Structures are given as C-alpha cells and as structure tokens.
C-alpha positions in Angstrom: 0.0 0.0 0.0 1.3 3.4 -1.0 0.3 6.6 0.8 0.8 9.8 -1.1 1.0 13.1 0.7 0.1 11.5 4.1 -0.3 13.4 7.3 2.0 11.6 9.7 2.1 11.8 13.5 5.7 12.5 14.7 7.1 13.4 18.1 7.3 17.0 16.8 3.7 17.1 15.6 2.3 16.3 12.2 4.3 16.2 8.9 3.4 15.6 5.3 5.2 12.6 3.8 4.8 9.7 1.3 4.8 6.3 2.9 5.0 2.6 1.7 3.6 -0.4 3.6 5.3 -3.6 2.4 6.2 -6.8 4.1 4.8 -5.6 7.4 7.0 -2.5 7.5 6.0 1.1 7.1 8.7 3.1 5.4 8.8 6.7 4.4 9.9 7.7 0.9 12.6 10.0 2.0 14.4 7.1 3.8 13.8 4.2 1.5 13.4 3.7 -2.3 10.0 2.2 -3.3 10.3 -1.6 -3.9 10.0 -3.0 -7.4 6.5 -4.3 -6.6 5.3 -0.8 -5.8 3.7 -0.4 -9.2 1.2 -3.2 -8.3 0.3 -1.7 -4.9 -2.9 0.2 -4.2 -2.3 3.9 -3.9 -4.1 6.1 -1.3 -3.8 9.9 -1.2 -4.0 12.4 1.7 -4.3 9.7 4.4 -3.7 10.1 8.1 -1.1 7.9 9.8 -1.4 7.8 13.6 0.0 5.7 16.4 -2.3 2.8 17.4 -5.1 3.9 19.7 -5.4 2.6 23.3 -8.7 2.0 25.0 -8.5 1.4 28.8 -12.2 0.3 29.1 -13.3 -2.7 26.9 -15.5 -5.7 27.6 -14.3 -8.7 25.8 -16.8 -11.0 27.5 -14.5 -14.1 27.4 -14.5 -16.2 29.6 -18.1 -16.7 30.5 -20.2 -14.8 28.0 -18.8 -15.7 24.5 -22.2 -15.4 22.9 -21.8 -11.6 23.4 -18.2 -11.3 22.3 -14.9 -13.2 22.3 -11.3 -12.3 22.5 -11.1 -13.0 18.8 -14.1 -10.9 17.7 -13.4 -8.1 20.2 -9.8 -7.6 19.2 -10.8 -7.8 15.5 -13.3 -5.0 16.3 -10.6 -3.1 18.1 -8.1 -3.4 15.2 -10.8 -2.3 12.7 -11.2 0.7 14.9 -7.5 1.6 14.8 -6.6 0.2 18.3 -3.4 -1.7 19.0 -3.9 -1.9 22.8 -7.0 -2.4 25.0 -7.6 -3.1 28.6 -10.2 -5.8 29.3 -12.7 -5.4 32.1 -13.2 -8.0 34.8 -16.9 -8.6 34.9 -16.5 -12.2 33.5 -17.1 -15.7 34.6 -15.0 -16.6 36.4 -14.3 -13.1 37.7 -10.5 -12.6 37.7 -10.3 -12.2 41.5 -7.4 -14.6 42.0 -4.3 -15.8 40.2 -6.1 -18.9 39.0 -9.1 -17.1 37.7 -7.0 -14.4 36.0 -5.1 -17.2 34.2 -8.3 -18.3 32.5 -8.6 -14.9 30.8 -4.9 -14.7 30.0 -5.0 -18.1 28.3 -7.8 -16.9 26.0 -5.9 -13.7 25.3 -2.7 -15.5 24.4 -4.6 -17.8 22.1 -6.8 -15.4 20.1 -5.9 -11.7 20.6 -4.9 -9.8 17.4 -3.6 -6.8 19.4 -2.2 -6.2 22.9 -4.8 -6.9 25.6 -4.1 -5.9 29.2 -6.6 -7.5 31.7 -7.8 -6.0 34.9 -8.0 -7.9 38.1 -11.1 -7.3 40.2 -11.0 -5.3 43.4 -13.2 -7.7 45.4 -14.0 -11.4 45.3 -16.6 -12.0 42.6 -17.0 -8.2 42.4 -19.4 -8.5 45.3 -17.8 -5.7 47.3 -17.5 -7.7 50.5 -14.0 -9.3 50.5 -10.8 -8.0 49.0 -9.7 -10.0 46.0 -6.2 -11.5 45.8 -4.5 -8.3 44.6 -1.1 -9.6 45.5 -1.5 -12.7 43.5 -2.7 -10.9 40.4 -0.4 -7.8 40.5 2.2 -9.2 38.1 -0.2 -9.5 35.2 -3.2 -7.2 36.0 -2.9 -3.8 34.4 -4.8 -2.3 37.3 -7.7 -3.3 39.6 -11.4 -2.5 39.1 -14.9 -3.8 40.0 -16.2 -2.3 36.8 -20.0 -2.6 36.4 -20.3 -2.3 40.1 -19.4 0.4 42.5 -17.6 -0.4 45.8 -20.3 0.7 48.3 -18.3 0.5 51.5 -15.9 3.4 52.3 -13.7 1.4 54.6 -13.4 -1.3 51.9 -12.4 1.2 49.3 -9.8 2.7 51.7 -8.3 -0.7 52.3 -8.3 -1.4 48.6 -6.5 1.8 47.8 -3.9 1.2 50.5 -3.2 -2.3 49.2 -3.1 -1.2 45.5 -0.7 1.6 46.4 1.6 -0.9 48.2 1.6 -3.0 45.0 2.2 0.0 42.7 -1.1 -0.5 41.0 -4.0 1.8 40.2 -7.6 1.6 41.4 -10.0 2.1 38.5 -13.5 2.9 39.7 -17.0 2.4 38.3 -18.6 5.0 40.6 -22.2 4.2 41.4 -24.2 4.5 44.7 -26.7 1.6 44.6 -28.8 3.3 47.3 -29.7 6.1 44.9 -30.6 4.0 41.8 -34.2 3.2 42.7 -34.6 0.9 39.7 -33.6 3.6 37.3 -32.3 2.9 33.8 -32.0 6.2 32.0 -31.0 9.7 33.2 -33.4 11.3 35.7 -34.2 14.2 33.3 -36.8 15.6 31.0 -37.1 12.6 28.8 -37.6 10.2 31.7 -40.3 12.5 33.2 -42.1 13.0 29.8 -42.1 9.3 28.9 -42.8 7.7 32.2 -39.4 6.1 32.7 -37.5 5.6 36.0 -34.5 7.8 36.2 -30.9 7.5 37.5 -29.9 10.6 39.4 -26.5 12.3 38.8 -25.5 12.1 42.4 -25.4 8.3 42.1 -22.2 8.9 40.1 -20.7 12.1 41.6 -21.3 11.1 45.2 -19.0 8.1 45.1 -16.4 10.1 43.1 -16.4 12.8 45.9 -15.8 10.0 48.5 -13.1 8.3 46.5 -11.2 11.6 45.8 -11.1 12.2 49.5 -9.7 8.6 50.0 -7.2 9.0 47.1 -5.9 12.2 48.7 -5.7 10.5 52.1 -4.0 7.3 50.9 -1.9 8.6 48.0 -3.2 5.8 45.7 -3.3 6.3 42.0 -7.0 6.6 41.1 -8.8 6.6 37.8 -12.5 7.2 37.3 -14.4 5.3 34.6 -16.8 6.8 32.1 -17.8 10.1 33.8 -21.1 11.6 32.6 -22.1 14.5 34.8 -21.1 18.1 35.2 -20.5 17.6 38.9 -18.0 14.8 38.2 -16.0 17.1 36.0 -16.0 19.9 38.6 -14.9 17.5 41.4 -12.1 16.0 39.4 -10.9 19.4 38.2 -10.8 20.6 41.8 -9.0 17.5 43.0 -6.3 17.8 40.3 -5.8 21.4 41.4 -5.1 20.0 44.9 -2.6 17.6 43.6 -4.6 14.4 44.0 -3.3 11.6 41.8 -6.4 11.2 39.7 -7.3 10.8 36.0 -10.6 10.1 34.3 -12.2 9.1 31.1 -15.4 9.7 29.2 -16.8 8.1 26.0 -17.8 9.6 22.6 -21.5 9.1 23.2 -21.4 11.3 26.3 -19.7 14.0 24.3 -22.0 13.9 21.3 -25.4 12.9 22.6 -27.7 13.8 25.6 -31.0 12.5 26.9 -32.8 14.7 24.4 -31.6 12.3 21.8 -33.1 9.2 23.4 -35.3 6.9 21.5 -37.4 4.0 22.7 -34.7 1.6 21.7 -32.1 -0.5 23.6 -29.3 0.9 21.6 -29.6 4.1 23.6 -29.3 2.3 27.0 -25.9 2.3 28.7 -24.6 2.8 32.2 -24.0 5.6 33.1 -26.9 6.9 31.0 -26.9 9.7 28.5 -27.2 12.8 30.7 -28.5 16.3 30.0 -27.3 18.8 27.4 -25.7 20.8 30.3 -23.8 17.7 31.4 -22.6 17.1 27.8 -21.4 20.6 27.5 -19.5 20.3 30.8 -17.8 17.1 29.6 -16.7 18.9 26.4 -15.3 21.7 28.4 -13.5 19.2 30.6 -12.0 17.5 27.5 -10.8 20.8 26.1 -9.2 22.1 29.3 -7.5 18.8 30.2 -9.6 17.8 33.2 -10.7 14.7 31.3 -7.6 12.8 30.3 -8.7 10.2 27.8 -11.4 8.8 25.5 -12.5 5.3 26.3 -15.4 3.5 24.6 -16.8 1.2 27.4 -17.3 -1.2 24.5 -20.0 -3.5 26.0 -21.5 -6.0 23.5 -24.7 -7.9 24.1 -26.8 -10.3 22.0 -29.4 -8.9 19.7 -32.1 -10.4 22.0 -30.7 -8.7 25.1 -30.8 -5.3 23.3 -34.2 -5.7 21.8 -36.4 -5.0 24.9 -36.6 -1.2 24.7 -35.1 1.2 27.3 -36.5 -0.5 30.3 -35.9 -4.1 29.5 -32.7 -4.1 27.5 -29.3 -4.8 29.0 -27.0 -1.9 29.7 -24.2 -1.4 27.2 -23.4 -0.4 23.6 -20.4 -1.1 21.3 -18.0 1.6 20.4 -14.6 0.4 19.2 -15.3 0.8 15.5 -17.1 4.1 15.8 -14.9 6.1 18.3 -12.4 7.7 16.0 -14.8 8.5 13.1 -17.3 10.0 15.6 -14.6 12.1 17.4 -12.9 13.2 14.2 -16.2 14.2 12.6 -17.8 15.9 15.5 -14.8 17.6 17.0 -11.8 17.8 14.7 -13.6 18.4 11.4 -15.8 21.1 13.0 -12.7 22.9 14.5 -13.8 22.3 18.1 -10.6 20.3 18.8 -7.2 19.9 17.3 -6.1 16.6 15.8 -3.2 16.7 18.1 -5.6 16.8 21.1 -7.5 13.8 19.8 -4.3 11.8 19.5 -3.5 12.7 23.1 -6.9 11.5 24.2 -7.0 8.3 22.2 -3.4 7.2 22.3 -0.8 9.2 24.2 -2.6 9.9 27.6 -4.0 6.4 28.2 -0.7 4.7 27.4 1.2 7.1 29.6 -1.2 6.8 32.6 -1.5 3.0 32.4 2.2 2.3 31.5 1.5 0.8 28.1 4.1 0.9 25.3 3.6 3.4 22.6 5.9 2.0 19.9 4.1 -1.2 18.9 1.8 -0.2 16.1 0.1 2.4 13.9 -3.2 2.9 12.0 -3.9 4.6 8.7 -7.2 6.5 8.0 -8.8 8.0 5.0 -10.5 10.9 6.7 -12.0 12.2 3.4 -14.2 9.1 3.2 -17.8 9.8 4.2 -20.3 7.1 5.0 -23.2 6.2 7.3 -22.4 3.9 10.3 -23.9 0.5 9.6 -23.7 -2.0 12.5 -24.0 -4.9 10.1 -20.4 -4.1 9.0 -19.0 -4.4 12.5 -16.4 -7.1 13.3 -17.8 -7.1 16.8 -20.5 -9.6 17.7 -22.4 -6.6 19.2 -24.5 -4.4 17.0 -26.1 -1.9 19.4 -25.0 1.6 18.8 -26.8 4.9 19.2 -24.8 6.1 16.2 -26.5 3.7 13.7 -27.1 5.6 10.4 -25.0 8.6 11.5 -22.9 10.2 8.7 -19.2 10.3 9.6 -15.8 10.8 8.0 -13.0 8.4 8.5 -12.4 4.9 7.1 -9.7 2.7 8.5 -7.4 1.4 5.8 -4.8 -0.4 7.9 -3.9 -1.3 11.5 -0.5 -2.9 12.3 0.4 -4.2 15.7 4.0 -5.4 16.5 4.9 -5.8 12.9 1.8 -7.8 11.9 -1.3 -6.7 10.1 -4.2 -6.7 12.6 -6.7 -5.2 10.1 -6.5 -4.3 6.4 -9.4 -2.9 4.5 -8.5 -4.7 1.3 -8.8 -8.1 3.1 -12.5 -7.4 3.8 -13.3 -6.9 0.1 
C-alpha cells in the first residue's frame, strides 16, 4: 500500500510525507526507495497515519459470555477501529479475582488476541464488594484493579483497597455508582424520563462516590482513575482534585460528548450505564475534554446479544459497542468542526491512556482515509455486538490499515 501526501504523526507534531507499507513494515519515501513491486500496490492519497489507539475500558466477555463477544471478535473489532492496545474489564465468569481465575482470561488472550490486551483484576471477590480480591497474586499480570460494572459501596473497603493497591504499585480504576440512589432507574433522571414515564438514574449516584473516592485517594496517595464520567458535577470534582494535587485521572466516552438525553429513542441501543445525561452535562464534559480535566477517551465497548438489546429502554441490557465508531465520531464531531485539534484527539485516544497505564507506545500504527464519508452500519462491524446509538449517522474516517507489533491486525482490502 502506498500513501501519497500522508499526514504523519511524529514526536514533533504532524508532517506531510509519502509512505509505503510492504512486508509488514511502514517506510517513508525520504528514507527508502520504493520496492520493485510498488507499481502493483494500491495507492491512497491524503491519508492520516497515527500511532495505534489505546482503550482502557473494553468488555471482551470471554470467559463466560462468549455469545456476546470473544477475545477473537473483540480484538478484531478493536483493530478495525484503529486500536493496538486495549484493557479488558473483569466482569467475567470466572471473575478474575485470584491468580487462578486471571489465568483463565490470560489463556484466551494468548490464544486469540490480534492486538495487545491488558486484563484488569477485580478489586473484590466476585466483584461483590465484601471481601478483598487476591490483589497480590494478580499484581504481576493485571494492568490495574477494578470492579467495573459495580461500585464499591463501603468506604472502609475502598480505603483498604487503595492502600493495598498503592503498596503494590497499582492503580484503582473505579466504576462510581451508589446503589442506594438508583431506585430501579435505567435512563437519566431528566426531562425525557419524566415526559415518557421512565424511572431515572440521578446524577448524584455517580458524583457522590467520586467525591468519596477523591477524598480517599488524597488520604492514601493511591493512583486513582475514574471510569466513564457523565455528569457536570463529576467534571467539577475532578478538576478541583487535580488542582489540589490528587493523583487522579478520568475518562469519558464519545456518546457522552455527542449525545444527551434529548436524543433518546425507545430503543435498547440508547441504553448504557451511566446513561446519556442532560445537554448541560454534555457541555461540561466537552469543556473538561478541552481544558485537560478529562484525560482520555474510552469506549466502554459493551457488546450484548441482539435479543438482550431488543427489549426497549426499560428491559434491555445496559451497554453499547464503540470500538469501530470512536475515531470516526470524534474526528467528525470535533476535529472536522474545529472544536478540537487533531493533536488533542491523538493525546486523548493514544498518548494519555498509554502514559497513565504504562502501556508501550511503539508497537503499532493505524492509517485512515479521513476524506471518506459514510453512514455507520452495525451490520459491517467485526464485533458480535450491534447496538450503537450512532447507527445511520454520517461520519468521516475509514480505517485502511492497523498494524500491531509488525503484523497486520486489520487491512481494509482483506475485507473486500
């Protein structure tokens, strides 16, 4: 594949160069003469060559729920989305709460992963919040510790977890949710819920536990990362904590930056946890992305079967897929509109997550035709999951190639 007049990410910013991909190697024309076979290679113009993306919040569903997703299908989806590194969440069966249970997931990763996969260990046994998991036994191979999908309800338990994680040099990655405030809710407690007779999830169920944990992180000195923030109060709390020197980072997802509860439809593809919040929350998240309060974009890629997502807002499972839409959505809605620089998007999707989680940055790259416009079609996904609120949305950005560790993880031509 030959890339003419490509925009290439370098340590000094973007540069215009020609590039050739041949034999698993990307070479630039000013450093290597084109091979003799170049005349037979497909030629692409004005492409974007970026370091491989990194998503610290992905549900691969294996072991335990392979009808939703597998390591093979999930990493194929990630590669198609331009990712060369992902962190897999621990709400599995068995839950990776011990060395033995973590090894089950590691075996599946070694067998079928197309890209780098870094598994989490759980914070508590079976993610039940009652007994500390075997953090010591998992520390060597767990990227960090999380009970994602469930909030740690007990403050003393969270304090003990932070102290143990700090001793092990590991980060606590928190799904922040106060169960006592949920009251059976399943979408945001806002205008749409009231007008359509739905039970709502209040914002305090998220920001209340964040406030508690930030206090504990300051007290213990533990490295702390907040999953998928969705409220304006969460942004404010984390911004203030950073100003105080608390060792905290956070993520949000593209759907919280682009959509709000005014966009809801009576369809399971609009149901995720946390839910789509108000327009004011969305605007606060955008401000947090632009001023550096929010450190990274994660997808919270959470595939389910078609049947599980076909029961409307009330009955469907929480979760949507996002690995194959994240870059096109962010590029279209923020870079192409001038709201965000391309450099900032690379920081959010590659540089910052790798730096915070200690993941190598020199193991892959991805090539995009950002002039290509199309409508998002879930039937084209490599993921087994199909539920996305962005179905039918017009975007720019088609992935041509993802290379991880010298091997092709995804190539558009191979799909045709």
